[in-house]
C-alpha positions as CSV (number, residue, x, y, z in Angstrom):
1,M,0.0,0.0,0.0
2,K,1.4,3.4,-1.0
3,T,1.9,6.0,1.8
4,S,0.9,9.6,1.4
5,K,4.6,10.4,1.0
6,D,4.8,8.0,-1.9
7,L,1.6,9.6,-3.5
8,S,2.9,13.1,-3.1
9,F,6.2,12.2,-4.7
10,A,4.4,10.5,-7.6
11,A,2.3,13.6,-8.1
12,A,5.4,15.9,-8.1
13,V,6.9,13.8,-10.9
14,Y,4.1,14.9,-13.2
15,I,2.9,18.2,-11.8
16,Y,6.1,20.2,-11.8
17,P,7.1,19.3,-15.4
18,I,3.5,20.1,-16.6
19,L,3.6,23.4,-14.8
20,L,6.9,24.2,-16.5
21,I,5.5,23.4,-20.0
22,L,2.3,25.4,-19.1
23,A,4.4,28.4,-18.1
24,I,6.2,28.2,-21.5
25,W,2.9,27.8,-23.5
26,I,1.2,30.7,-21.5
27,T,4.1,33.0,-22.3
28,F,3.9,32.1,-26.0
29,W,0.2,32.7,-26.0
30,M,0.5,36.1,-24.3
31,E,2.9,37.1,-26.9
32,Q,0.7,36.0,-29.8
33,S,-2.5,37.3,-28.3
34,F,-1.5,40.7,-26.9
35,G,1.3,41.6,-29.2
36,F,4.0,41.5,-26.6
37,H,7.5,41.5,-28.0
38,L,9.6,39.6,-25.6
39,K,12.2,38.1,-27.9
40,S,14.6,40.9,-26.9
41,W,14.6,39.4,-23.4
42,G,16.7,36.5,-24.7
43,V,20.3,35.9,-24.1
44,K,22.5,38.6,-25.8
45,P,26.1,37.4,-25.7
46,R,28.5,39.7,-23.9
47,E,26.0,42.5,-23.4
48,W,25.2,43.1,-19.8
49,I,21.5,43.6,-20.5
50,G,21.6,40.3,-22.2
51,L,22.3,38.5,-18.9
52,R,18.5,38.7,-18.1
53,G,18.0,36.2,-20.8
54,V,19.7,33.6,-18.6
55,F,16.5,33.5,-16.7
56,F,13.9,34.4,-19.3
57,S,15.1,32.8,-22.6
58,P,13.9,29.2,-21.7
59,F,10.3,30.6,-21.7
60,L,10.6,32.4,-25.1
61,H,10.1,30.8,-28.5
62,G,10.1,32.1,-32.1
63,D,7.1,30.2,-33.4
64,T,4.8,27.2,-32.8
65,K,7.2,24.8,-34.5
66,H,10.0,25.9,-32.1
67,L,7.7,25.6,-29.2
68,L,6.5,22.1,-30.1
69,S,10.0,20.8,-30.7
70,N,11.0,21.7,-27.3
71,S,7.8,20.9,-25.2
72,L,7.7,17.1,-25.4
73,P,11.4,16.3,-24.8
74,L,11.4,18.9,-21.9
75,L,8.4,17.3,-20.4
76,L,9.7,13.7,-20.6
77,L,13.3,14.5,-19.5
78,S,12.3,16.6,-16.6
79,M,9.9,13.9,-15.5
80,A,12.8,11.3,-15.7
81,L,15.0,13.8,-13.7
82,L,12.4,14.1,-10.9
83,Y,11.7,10.4,-10.7
84,F,15.2,9.0,-10.6
85,Y,17.1,12.0,-8.9
86,R,14.4,13.5,-6.7
87,G,17.0,14.7,-4.2
88,I,18.9,16.9,-6.6
89,A,16.4,17.4,-9.4
90,F,15.7,21.1,-8.7
91,N,19.4,21.8,-8.3
92,V,20.1,20.4,-11.7
93,L,17.2,22.0,-13.3
94,I,17.5,25.5,-11.8
95,F,21.3,25.9,-11.4
96,G,22.0,23.8,-14.5
97,G,19.7,26.1,-16.5
98,I,21.5,29.2,-15.1
99,L,24.9,27.8,-16.1
100,T,23.6,27.0,-19.5
101,G,22.5,30.5,-20.0
102,V,25.7,32.0,-18.7
103,L,27.8,29.8,-21.0
104,T,25.5,30.8,-23.9
105,W,26.1,34.5,-23.0
106,L,29.9,33.8,-23.0
107,I,30.3,31.8,-26.2
108,G,27.3,32.9,-28.3
109,R,27.7,34.9,-31.6
110,G,27.9,38.7,-31.1
111,G,24.8,40.6,-32.0
112,S,22.6,37.6,-31.8
113,V,19.7,36.8,-29.4
114,H,19.3,33.3,-28.1
115,I,15.8,32.1,-27.0
116,G,14.1,28.8,-26.4
117,A,14.2,25.8,-23.9
118,S,16.5,23.7,-26.1
119,G,19.5,24.5,-24.0
120,V,17.7,23.0,-21.0
121,V,16.7,20.0,-23.1
122,Y,20.4,19.4,-23.8
123,L,21.2,19.9,-20.1
124,L,18.8,17.2,-19.1
125,A,19.7,14.8,-21.8
126,S,23.4,15.1,-21.1
127,F,22.9,14.9,-17.3
128,L,20.8,11.8,-17.5
129,F,23.1,10.1,-19.9
130,F,26.4,10.7,-18.2
131,K,25.2,10.4,-14.6
132,G,23.6,7.1,-15.4
133,I,26.7,5.7,-17.1
134,W,28.9,6.9,-14.2
135,S,26.6,5.6,-11.5
136,K,27.1,1.9,-12.3
137,N,23.5,1.4,-11.3
138,M,21.6,-0.8,-13.7
139,R,18.4,1.2,-13.5
140,L,20.1,4.5,-14.2
141,I,22.2,2.9,-17.0
142,A,19.0,1.8,-18.6
143,V,17.8,5.4,-18.4
144,S,21.0,6.5,-20.2
145,L,20.4,4.0,-22.9
146,A,16.9,5.2,-23.3
147,V,18.0,8.7,-23.6
148,V,20.5,7.8,-26.3
149,F,17.9,5.8,-28.1
150,I,15.3,8.5,-28.2
151,Y,17.4,11.7,-28.2
152,G,20.7,10.4,-29.5
153,S,20.4,12.6,-32.6
154,L,20.6,15.7,-30.5
155,I,24.3,15.4,-30.4
156,W,24.5,16.9,-33.9
157,G,22.9,20.1,-32.5
158,V,26.1,21.1,-30.7
159,F,27.9,21.8,-33.9
160,P,27.4,24.9,-36.0
161,G,24.8,24.4,-38.6
162,K,21.7,26.4,-39.6
163,P,22.3,30.1,-39.0
164,K,19.1,30.5,-37.0
165,I,19.8,27.6,-34.7
166,S,21.4,28.3,-31.4
167,W,24.1,25.6,-31.4
168,E,25.9,27.6,-28.8
169,G,22.9,27.1,-26.5
170,H,22.8,23.5,-27.3
171,L,26.5,23.0,-26.6
172,S,26.2,25.1,-23.4
173,G,23.4,22.8,-22.1
174,F,25.4,19.7,-23.1
175,L,28.4,20.9,-21.2
176,S,26.4,21.9,-18.1
177,G,24.9,18.5,-18.0
178,I,28.3,16.9,-18.0
179,I,29.5,19.4,-15.3
180,F,26.5,18.5,-13.0
181,A,26.8,14.8,-13.7
182,L,30.5,15.0,-12.5
183,Y,29.4,17.1,-9.5
184,Y,26.8,14.6,-8.4
185,K,28.8,11.5,-9.5
186,D,28.6,10.0,-6.1
187,Y,24.9,10.7,-5.6
188,K,22.9,7.5,-5.1
189,L,19.2,6.7,-5.5
190,L,17.2,7.6,-2.4
191,E,16.0,4.0,-2.1
192,D,19.6,2.7,-2.2
193,E,20.5,5.1,0.7
194,I,17.6,4.2,3.0
195,K,17.0,0.6,1.9
196,K,17.0,-1.9,4.8
197,E,16.7,-5.6,4.7
198,K,13.2,-6.6,5.2
199,P,12.8,-9.6,7.5
200,L,11.6,-12.7,5.7
201,S,8.2,-14.2,6.6
202,K,7.8,-17.8,7.8
203,R,6.5,-18.8,4.5
204,E,9.4,-17.1,2.6
205,K,11.9,-18.8,4.9
206,E,10.2,-22.2,4.3
207,F,10.3,-21.7,0.5
208,L,14.0,-20.5,0.5
209,S,15.0,-23.5,2.5
210,H,14.4,-25.7,-0.5
211,F,17.4,-24.1,-2.3
212,D,21.0,-23.8,-1.6
213,E,23.1,-20.6,-1.6
214,N,23.7,-21.1,-5.4
215,G,19.9,-21.4,-6.1
216,N,20.0,-25.2,-6.7
217,F,17.0,-27.2,-5.6
218,I,17.5,-29.4,-2.7
219,P,15.4,-32.7,-2.5
220,T,13.3,-33.1,0.7
221,S,15.3,-36.1,1.9
222,E,18.7,-34.3,1.6
223,R,17.3,-31.1,3.2
224,I,16.0,-33.1,6.2
225,K,19.5,-34.8,6.5
226,M,21.2,-31.4,6.3
227,E,18.9,-30.0,9.0
228,E,19.5,-32.9,11.3
229,E,23.3,-32.6,10.9
230,Q,23.1,-28.9,11.5
231,S,21.0,-29.5,14.5
232,Q,23.5,-32.0,15.9
233,S,26.4,-29.7,15.3
234,N,24.6,-27.0,17.2
235,T,23.8,-29.2,20.1
236,L,25.7,-28.3,23.2
237,E,27.4,-31.3,24.7
238,V,27.8,-31.1,28.4
239,E,30.0,-33.6,30.2
240,I,29.5,-33.9,34.0
241,N,32.2,-35.5,36.0
242,Y,31.7,-36.4,39.6
243,H,34.7,-36.5,42.0
244,Y,34.3,-38.3,45.4
245,K,36.5,-37.3,48.2
246,A,36.5,-39.3,51.3
247,S,35.7,-37.3,54.4
248,S,38.5,-37.3,57.1
249,E,37.6,-39.2,60.4
250,E,38.2,-37.4,63.6
């Protein structure tokens, strides 16, 4: 039976990523509906005013295609981050996003404006991949392989290509993911840290007694013989010696 803590965690895995996507979509809707021009609030490399884009650029998108291309991977990857790395998820997402923006501000092409959540997508994909590989945990390695299988083609986005594509933002997110994966290299899954061995029930003990330590089935006759031998070896043998001493006559 799931506890309230388990239920609240399960809800958080979905709620926070959905709220993030909603915030991005609402921003885009407000721009289109009310004629707001927020693109200038993106990252402007090496311009002091452009540093505000570190915080605002992930919420700004050029068109519907740009918005759609970032929404689904951002939703799925942020859900994976919250599910597998609940203890550090917000640190990676918030501070990793800030580092991504700062690096974009440093290496971006002069005179350009960088907008969109693709840098955060690269941050999450990179972090999930490298953290999983370095963790040596089979579940996290499986997550890494899933990321490669679904989003492996993202790697080409870190190289210069189309003029209107922010490869600098992609590269910044990719590098930020590696940095945070290294920083949290020794972070373990929460269940691994608090996991305690659960006592076996009587029925489980009875079932396991039919197998040896290597998993081989033990016939009933041999098992009974082994139990008898073990019982005899554990029996405490007590030897009592009586010594008689003649009483002295007065």
